[in-house]
C-alpha angles and dihedrals in degrees: 000000000000112000125211111217125225122232089258092053092047091051090055091047089052090054090052089048093052091053090050094049089052090052091058090051088056097043101045096071089047092059093096134122111290099027114121120227088232089060090054090052093048092050092047092051092050093050092047096048094043088057092052096258134122124231096231097191091066107094094006102146086337097308105161106213145055094240140026110240112192115182126200108314092016107108102189143339098035109172116231112245145151089293109131115219114244132211107272097027123127120210130197112206115196118188136179118196128183127199118192089341100313125110141226122186128190143150136200131188111217132194118237111214115309111357129185122268089245093053090049091050091051091052091048096048092047090056090045089055089060093051092045086057091049090062089071099039108113137105113290097030121100140239089249089062089059093046093047093049091054094047094046095052094044096048094043086060093051098259136120128232124226113257093186101060129045145180118257148183119274141180123123087004128051092232121034135154135316112057111216111203121198090233131049152112124287119250094023133110132031119345117248113243135184110271097031114131118207140180104216111191126172109204106192127189126207092214136013123353096238119110136178136199119241126231091270085074091232115060113085117198136183112266091224092047092237121140127283129198132193132196121178141166137175111245132194117207108230133192092270104021133313147311124215111221099187102059127083089211123038113220150111136251 
């Protein structure tokens, strides 16, 4: 069931989103060669808790960390560890924050040191996919319009979209209806309505679309070991369009 949020609920989700946006501002300059992904998680947890939030991923079905840290061919759900980032890596950091029981969810893919032109292009196009989707986010349009916009932009640039992981609604729960695939057909699916709150998250693959989960039962990687990138924000459907709650600066590409 898709829930419409009240103004009070949206205000709390915005507070969670502000905390989350601030975490990215702290983490991005730490994504340098030599930093461990566990250190990034520890810093994120401290920032979140000091701001009065809760890192909701920690303990979620036993997940052990405050962030997901997916490096290079890791698509989603990479577990922070003693791995030291290397020059040329890319890292997708996915974070869920709650504030007084209401969630915000976002992801960024950051460059570590000097990355290849192709890795930089993948990161750029993945972010572009999100903002292409935003062009159709307004009351009266449908979830399929979002999905189709993401797929069209990714594939027109020679990339694949993940079929195994999707965007979703959120609010009091991390995952609520509706599901928001990164592929689809325009003018299909649930209708967007004012007060809906969505996590829209292009997950774009450099190579084939197939993924698999490692033996840790969390980390998903590309089957062809090519790169993956991920860009996500929490979005509120407004009377005339949308508002992004997990960016310190509103804007488009």
